[in-house]
C-alpha positions as CSV (number, residue, x, y, z in Angstrom):
1,X,-38.9,-39.1,2.2
2,X,-39.6,-35.6,0.8
3,X,-41.3,-34.5,4.0
4,X,-38.4,-35.9,6.0
5,X,-35.9,-33.9,4.0
6,X,-37.9,-30.7,4.4
7,X,-38.1,-31.3,8.2
8,X,-34.4,-31.8,8.4
9,X,-33.8,-28.6,6.4
10,X,-36.1,-26.7,8.7
11,X,-34.4,-28.1,11.8
12,X,-31.0,-27.1,10.3
13,X,-32.0,-23.6,9.7
14,X,-33.6,-23.3,13.2
15,X,-30.5,-24.6,15.0
16,X,-28.3,-22.4,12.8
17,X,-30.3,-19.3,13.9
18,X,-30.2,-20.5,17.6
19,X,-26.5,-21.2,17.8
20,X,-25.3,-18.6,15.3
21,X,-21.9,-18.4,13.7
22,X,-19.0,-20.0,15.6
23,X,-15.8,-18.0,15.5
24,X,-12.4,-18.9,16.8
25,X,-9.8,-16.2,17.5
26,X,-7.9,-17.0,14.4
27,X,-11.1,-16.9,12.2
28,X,-12.1,-13.6,13.7
29,X,-8.6,-12.1,13.0
30,X,-8.7,-13.4,9.4
31,X,-12.1,-11.8,8.9
32,X,-11.1,-8.4,10.4
33,X,-7.9,-8.4,8.3
34,X,-9.8,-9.2,5.1
35,X,-12.2,-6.3,5.9
36,X,-9.6,-3.8,7.1
37,X,-9.4,-0.5,5.1
38,X,-6.0,0.1,6.6
39,X,-4.6,-3.1,5.1
40,X,-6.2,-2.4,1.8
41,X,-4.6,1.1,1.7
42,X,-1.2,-0.5,2.6
43,X,-1.6,-2.9,-0.3
44,X,-2.5,0.0,-2.6
45,X,0.7,1.8,-1.5
46,X,2.8,-1.2,-2.4
47,X,1.2,-1.3,-5.9
48,X,1.8,2.5,-6.2
49,X,5.5,2.1,-5.3
50,X,5.8,-0.7,-8.0
51,X,4.2,1.6,-10.5
52,X,6.6,4.4,-9.6
53,X,9.4,1.9,-10.2
54,X,8.1,1.1,-13.6
55,X,7.9,4.8,-14.4
56,X,11.6,5.4,-13.3
57,X,12.7,2.2,-15.1
58,X,11.1,3.5,-18.3
59,X,13.9,6.1,-18.5
60,X,16.4,3.3,-19.2
61,X,14.8,2.3,-22.5
62,X,14.6,4.0,-25.9
63,X,11.9,6.4,-26.7
64,X,10.2,6.7,-30.1
65,X,8.3,9.8,-31.2
66,X,6.4,10.4,-34.4
67,X,5.1,13.6,-35.8
68,X,3.2,14.8,-38.9
69,X,2.6,18.4,-39.9
70,X,0.6,20.2,-42.7
71,X,1.2,23.9,-43.4
72,X,-0.4,26.2,-45.9
73,X,1.7,29.3,-46.7
74,X,-0.4,32.5,-46.9
75,X,0.5,35.8,-48.7
76,X,-0.1,38.4,-46.0
77,X,-0.5,41.2,-48.5
78,X,-3.1,39.4,-50.6
79,X,-4.5,36.3,-48.6
80,X,-7.3,35.6,-51.1
81,X,-4.9,35.1,-54.0
82,X,-3.9,31.6,-52.9
83,X,-0.5,32.3,-54.3
84,X,2.8,33.4,-52.8
85,X,4.2,36.7,-54.2
86,X,8.0,36.9,-54.3
87,X,9.5,40.1,-53.0
88,X,11.5,42.2,-55.4
89,X,15.0,41.4,-54.2
90,X,14.2,37.7,-53.9
91,X,12.4,37.7,-57.2
92,X,15.4,39.3,-58.9
93,X,17.7,36.7,-57.3
94,X,15.6,33.8,-58.4
95,X,15.3,35.4,-61.9
96,X,19.1,35.4,-62.3
97,X,19.4,31.9,-61.0
98,X,16.6,30.7,-63.4
99,X,18.2,32.5,-66.3
100,X,21.6,30.9,-65.8
101,X,19.9,27.5,-65.3
102,X,17.8,27.9,-68.5
103,X,14.5,27.8,-66.5
104,X,11.5,29.6,-67.7
105,X,10.5,31.6,-64.6
106,X,7.0,32.0,-65.9
107,X,6.5,28.3,-65.1
108,X,8.3,28.5,-61.8
109,X,6.0,28.3,-58.7
110,X,6.7,28.4,-55.0
111,X,4.6,25.7,-53.3
112,X,2.3,27.0,-50.7
113,X,1.2,23.6,-49.2
114,X,3.8,21.7,-47.2
115,X,3.4,18.2,-45.5
116,X,6.1,16.7,-43.3
117,X,6.2,13.4,-41.3
118,X,8.9,11.9,-39.3
119,X,10.0,9.4,-36.6
120,X,12.8,9.9,-34.1
121,X,14.4,7.5,-31.6
122,X,16.5,8.2,-28.5
123,X,18.3,5.7,-26.4
124,X,20.2,6.7,-23.2
125,X,23.6,5.1,-23.0
126,X,25.3,6.5,-19.9
127,X,23.9,8.9,-17.4
128,X,26.5,8.8,-14.5
129,X,23.9,7.3,-12.1
130,X,21.0,9.6,-12.7
131,X,18.7,6.7,-13.8
132,X,20.4,3.8,-11.9
133,X,20.3,5.5,-8.5
134,X,16.7,6.6,-9.1
135,X,15.8,3.0,-9.8
136,X,17.6,1.8,-6.6
137,X,15.7,4.5,-4.7
138,X,12.4,3.1,-5.9
139,X,13.4,-0.5,-5.0
140,X,14.0,0.8,-1.5
141,X,10.6,2.6,-1.6
142,X,8.9,-0.7,-2.5
143,X,10.7,-2.5,0.4
144,X,9.6,0.4,2.7
145,X,5.9,0.1,1.6
146,X,6.1,-3.7,2.2
147,X,7.4,-3.1,5.7
148,X,4.6,-0.5,6.2
149,X,2.1,-3.1,5.1
150,X,3.5,-5.6,7.6
151,X,3.3,-3.0,10.4
152,X,-0.3,-2.3,9.5
153,X,-1.1,-6.0,9.4
154,X,0.3,-6.4,12.9
155,X,-1.6,-3.5,14.2
156,X,-4.9,-4.8,12.7
157,X,-4.3,-8.3,14.1
158,X,-3.6,-6.8,17.5
159,X,-6.8,-4.8,17.3
160,X,-8.7,-7.8,16.1
161,X,-7.5,-9.9,19.1
162,X,-8.4,-7.0,21.4
163,X,-12.0,-7.0,20.0
164,X,-12.3,-10.7,20.4
165,X,-11.0,-10.9,24.0
166,X,-13.0,-7.8,25.0
167,X,-16.2,-9.4,23.7
168,X,-15.2,-12.6,25.5
169,X,-14.6,-10.7,28.7
170,X,-18.0,-9.1,28.5
171,X,-19.5,-12.6,28.3
172,X,-17.8,-13.5,31.5
173,X,-18.8,-10.2,33.2
174,X,-22.4,-10.9,32.3
175,X,-22.1,-14.4,33.9
176,X,-20.7,-12.9,37.0
177,X,-23.4,-10.2,37.2
178,X,-26.1,-12.8,36.7
179,X,-24.6,-15.0,39.4
180,X,-24.4,-12.2,42.0
181,X,-28.0,-11.2,41.2
182,X,-29.2,-14.7,41.5
183,X,-27.4,-15.1,44.9
184,X,-29.0,-12.0,46.2
185,X,-32.5,-13.2,45.1
186,X,-31.8,-16.6,46.7
187,X,-30.8,-14.8,49.9
188,X,-34.1,-12.8,49.8
189,X,-36.1,-16.0,49.2
190,X,-34.4,-17.7,52.2
191,X,-35.0,-14.6,54.3
192,X,-38.8,-14.5,53.6
193,X,-39.3,-18.3,53.6
194,X,-38.9,-18.7,57.3
195,X,-41.2,-15.7,58.1
196,X,-38.5,-13.9,60.1
197,X,-37.7,-11.1,57.6
198,X,-37.1,-7.9,59.6
199,X,-37.5,-4.6,57.8
200,X,-33.9,-3.6,57.9
201,X,-32.6,-6.8,56.3
202,X,-35.3,-6.8,53.7
203,X,-34.6,-3.2,52.7
204,X,-30.9,-3.9,52.5
205,X,-31.4,-7.0,50.3
206,X,-33.9,-5.1,48.1
207,X,-31.3,-2.3,47.7
208,X,-28.6,-4.9,46.9
209,X,-30.8,-6.6,44.3
210,X,-31.6,-3.2,42.6
211,X,-27.9,-2.3,42.5
212,X,-27.0,-5.7,41.0
213,X,-29.8,-5.3,38.4
214,X,-28.1,-2.2,37.2
215,X,-24.7,-4.0,37.1
216,X,-26.3,-6.7,35.0
217,X,-27.9,-4.2,32.7
218,X,-24.7,-2.3,32.2
219,X,-22.8,-5.6,31.6
220,X,-25.3,-6.7,28.9
221,X,-25.1,-3.3,27.2
222,X,-21.3,-3.4,27.2
223,X,-21.5,-6.9,25.8
224,X,-23.9,-5.8,23.0
225,X,-21.6,-2.9,22.2
226,X,-18.5,-5.1,22.1
227,X,-20.2,-7.6,19.8
228,X,-21.5,-5.0,17.5
229,X,-18.1,-3.5,17.1
230,X,-16.6,-6.9,16.4
231,X,-19.3,-7.6,13.8
232,X,-18.7,-4.3,12.1
233,X,-14.9,-4.7,11.9
234,X,-15.3,-8.4,10.7
235,X,-17.9,-7.6,8.0
236,X,-20.6,-9.6,9.7
237,X,-24.3,-8.7,9.5
238,X,-25.3,-7.0,12.8
239,X,-28.5,-9.2,13.0
240,X,-26.5,-12.4,12.8
241,X,-25.7,-14.2,16.1
242,X,-22.1,-15.2,16.7
243,X,-20.6,-17.4,19.3
244,X,-16.9,-16.9,20.3
245,X,-15.7,-20.5,20.9
246,X,-12.2,-19.8,22.3
247,X,-12.3,-19.5,26.0
248,X,-10.1,-17.4,28.2
249,X,-7.4,-19.8,29.4
250,X,-7.0,-20.6,33.1
251,X,-3.2,-21.1,32.8
252,X,-0.6,-19.3,30.7
253,X,2.7,-20.6,29.5
254,X,5.9,-18.7,29.8
255,X,7.0,-16.6,26.8
256,X,9.8,-17.9,24.8
257,X,11.4,-14.6,24.0
258,X,14.7,-12.9,24.8
259,X,15.2,-9.5,23.2
260,X,13.7,-7.4,20.4
261,X,15.9,-7.8,17.4
262,X,13.7,-6.5,14.6
263,X,10.5,-4.6,14.0
264,X,8.7,-3.5,10.9
265,X,9.0,0.2,12.0
266,X,12.7,-0.2,12.0
267,X,12.6,-1.7,8.6
268,X,10.6,1.2,7.3
269,X,13.2,3.8,8.6
270,X,16.1,1.7,7.3
271,X,14.6,1.6,3.8
272,X,13.6,5.2,4.0
273,X,17.2,6.1,4.7
274,X,18.4,4.1,1.7
275,X,15.8,5.6,-0.5
276,X,16.7,9.2,0.4
277,X,20.5,8.5,0.1
278,X,20.0,6.9,-3.4
279,X,17.7,9.7,-4.5
280,X,20.4,12.2,-3.4
281,X,23.0,10.4,-5.4
282,X,20.7,10.4,-8.4
283,X,20.1,14.2,-8.1
284,X,23.8,14.9,-7.7
285,X,24.3,13.1,-11.0
286,X,22.0,15.6,-12.6
287,X,25.1,17.9,-12.8
288,X,26.9,15.3,-15.0
289,X,26.7,14.8,-18.8
290,X,24.2,12.5,-20.4
291,X,25.3,10.4,-23.4
292,X,22.6,9.1,-25.7
293,X,22.2,7.5,-29.2
294,X,19.6,9.0,-31.5
295,X,18.2,8.5,-35.0
296,X,15.6,10.1,-37.2
297,X,13.7,9.6,-40.5
298,X,11.7,12.4,-42.2
299,X,9.5,12.7,-45.3
300,X,8.6,16.0,-47.1
301,X,6.2,16.8,-49.9
302,X,5.2,20.1,-51.4
303,X,2.6,21.4,-53.8
304,X,0.8,24.5,-54.9
305,X,-2.5,22.6,-54.9
306,X,-3.3,20.7,-51.7
307,X,-5.5,18.2,-53.7
308,X,-2.5,17.1,-55.9
309,X,0.2,17.6,-53.3
310,X,0.9,13.9,-53.0
311,X,0.9,13.2,-56.7
312,X,4.6,14.1,-56.8
313,X,7.3,12.1,-55.1
314,X,8.3,13.6,-51.8
315,X,11.7,14.0,-50.3
316,X,13.2,11.8,-47.6
317,X,16.0,12.3,-45.1
318,X,17.4,10.2,-42.2
319,X,20.3,10.4,-39.7
320,X,21.7,8.6,-36.7
321,X,24.4,9.6,-34.2
322,X,25.4,10.3,-30.6
323,X,24.4,13.2,-28.5
324,X,26.3,14.5,-25.4
325,X,24.2,16.8,-23.2
326,X,26.4,18.7,-20.7
327,X,24.7,20.9,-18.0
328,X,26.5,24.2,-17.7
329,X,24.6,26.2,-15.1
330,X,21.3,25.6,-13.4
331,X,21.7,27.8,-10.4
332,X,22.7,25.0,-8.1
333,X,19.4,23.2,-8.4
334,X,20.8,19.6,-8.5
335,X,23.0,20.2,-5.5
336,X,20.1,21.8,-3.5
337,X,17.7,18.9,-4.3
338,X,20.4,16.4,-3.3
339,X,20.9,18.2,0.0
340,X,17.2,18.1,0.7
341,X,17.2,14.3,0.3
342,X,20.4,14.0,2.4
343,X,18.8,15.9,5.2
344,X,15.6,13.7,4.9
345,X,17.9,10.7,5.3
346,X,19.4,12.2,8.4
347,X,16.0,12.9,9.9
348,X,14.9,9.3,9.2
349,X,18.2,8.1,10.8
350,X,17.3,10.0,14.0
351,X,13.7,8.6,13.9
352,X,15.2,5.1,13.6
353,X,17.4,5.7,16.7
354,X,14.4,7.0,18.7
355,X,12.2,4.1,17.5
356,X,14.7,1.5,18.6
357,X,14.8,2.9,22.1
358,X,11.0,3.2,22.4
359,X,10.0,-0.1,20.8
360,X,12.7,-1.9,22.8
361,X,11.3,-0.5,26.0
362,X,7.7,-1.2,24.9
363,X,8.6,-4.8,24.1
364,X,10.5,-5.3,27.4
365,X,7.6,-3.7,29.3
366,X,5.1,-6.1,27.6
367,X,7.3,-9.1,28.5
368,X,7.6,-7.9,32.1
369,X,3.9,-7.2,32.4
370,X,3.1,-10.7,31.1
371,X,5.3,-12.4,33.6
372,X,4.1,-10.1,36.4
373,X,0.5,-10.8,35.7
374,X,1.1,-14.5,35.4
375,X,2.8,-14.5,38.8
376,X,-0.2,-12.7,40.3
377,X,-2.7,-15.0,38.6
378,X,-2.2,-17.8,41.1
379,X,-2.7,-15.4,44.0
380,X,-5.9,-14.1,42.4
381,X,-7.2,-17.6,41.8
382,X,-6.5,-18.4,45.5
383,X,-8.2,-15.1,46.6
384,X,-11.2,-15.9,44.4
385,X,-11.6,-19.3,45.9
386,X,-11.4,-17.8,49.4
387,X,-13.9,-15.1,48.6
388,X,-16.3,-17.7,47.3
389,X,-15.9,-19.8,50.4
390,X,-16.4,-16.6,52.5
391,X,-19.6,-15.8,50.7
392,X,-20.9,-19.4,51.0
393,X,-20.2,-19.3,54.8
394,X,-21.9,-15.9,55.1
395,X,-24.9,-17.0,53.0
396,X,-25.4,-20.1,55.2
397,X,-25.1,-18.0,58.4
398,X,-27.6,-15.5,56.9
399,X,-30.0,-18.4,56.1
400,X,-29.7,-19.5,59.8
401,X,-30.3,-16.0,61.0
402,X,-26.7,-15.6,62.4
403,X,-25.7,-12.5,60.4
404,X,-27.2,-9.5,58.8
405,X,-27.9,-8.5,55.2
406,X,-25.3,-5.8,55.5
407,X,-22.5,-8.4,56.1
408,X,-23.8,-10.6,53.3
409,X,-23.9,-7.7,50.9
410,X,-20.3,-6.7,51.8
411,X,-19.1,-10.3,51.3
412,X,-21.0,-10.5,48.0
413,X,-19.4,-7.2,46.8
414,X,-16.0,-8.5,47.8
415,X,-16.6,-11.7,45.8
416,X,-17.8,-9.6,42.8
417,X,-14.7,-7.4,42.9
418,X,-12.3,-10.3,43.0
419,X,-14.2,-12.1,40.2
420,X,-13.9,-8.9,38.1
421,X,-10.2,-8.6,39.0
422,X,-9.6,-12.2,37.9
423,X,-11.3,-11.7,34.5
424,X,-9.5,-8.4,34.0
425,X,-6.1,-9.9,34.8
426,X,-6.6,-12.7,32.2
427,X,-7.6,-10.1,29.6
428,X,-4.4,-8.1,30.4
429,X,-2.3,-11.2,30.2
430,X,-3.7,-12.1,26.8
431,X,-3.2,-8.6,25.5
432,X,0.3,-8.4,26.9
433,X,1.1,-11.6,24.9
434,X,-0.5,-10.0,21.8
435,X,1.7,-6.9,22.3
436,X,4.8,-9.1,22.4
437,X,3.7,-10.8,19.3
438,X,3.0,-7.5,17.5
439,X,6.4,-6.0,18.4
440,X,8.7,-9.0,18.2
441,X,7.6,-11.6,15.7
């Protein structure tokens, strides 16, 4: 039983390495989105905007500040004395005061150590829109960053689909190149098998085979390059084999779209306009008064000896009240800043108008291209079938010695070109559909 399990495990690993990782279009898009640095930067911008909102919102709430100070007063004339000498006039005044109060001035000392500590609180009450408008502006900034994230997400999904279908197209091109090379080798084999190979036909077929080898080599190189890029963008190990399981469709449905009504880029400009207008209002309000409530508590203690300064009871004071701060003259700073934001809003409005025209035309062009290519696809399929039949007839005639290698090569090249045109047309249809999805969803 143990040997059987080991054998099954070995077989599983072997087949996993042979067939590789299967990826659908949706799985590939999800992987590339998860690995995208652009999406991660867009997410970081959203978080940054939210943090900026918190910073602006903090102005709504009260602020508490605490302070503590220690000072040692020094006699400038005799710093080493550690005492404070009283100037003559001040000493005389204090002597008179002391005598009237019955105080022995010989015991009177001026403390040269001072300690103060306090707490103050300030709460804005009304700011005439300075804070409220600034908060509204940051809400618009958050909406703008979310729209930018959505725009980035669509661009990355479009790029991911492009990588997937490009890699899938290179698979098909390699198959076409292999088939045309195989057909030429078969023609050469048939030519030499009957012992009638003339020099001209043989040289032409050898030249045709050499040319098709180059085509196949180029196709394989392009396929390897496309797959490497897909692996890099999806975060897949370059040594790991992958299999793209979604095939290029042979038929395409009609697009169920009418007109472009919204787009993330438009949302960005709309929110940007709102943000600048609200910011301009906030800065205009900077010229208006600010009403705030305030309160404070302070503690003082003095002493001639720092070591015994706190032995005595200190003094305390507290107050509360209202403060009205009225700007008088700031050189027109608030008005100038508001004008800057107003002009930024006007510039964003012009960009929005231009974007609506360009994105609408881009959307309509993608819809028209999709319909145009779908209409041409049936003709391409018919032309491909006819080119294949023409090649089969020419190959049979060549085998029977009724035509030359030059004609066979020309028919083969025509078949190759129509095969490539068919694959390219399917790719363009798929990407046109992705363009419509990117612009209009």
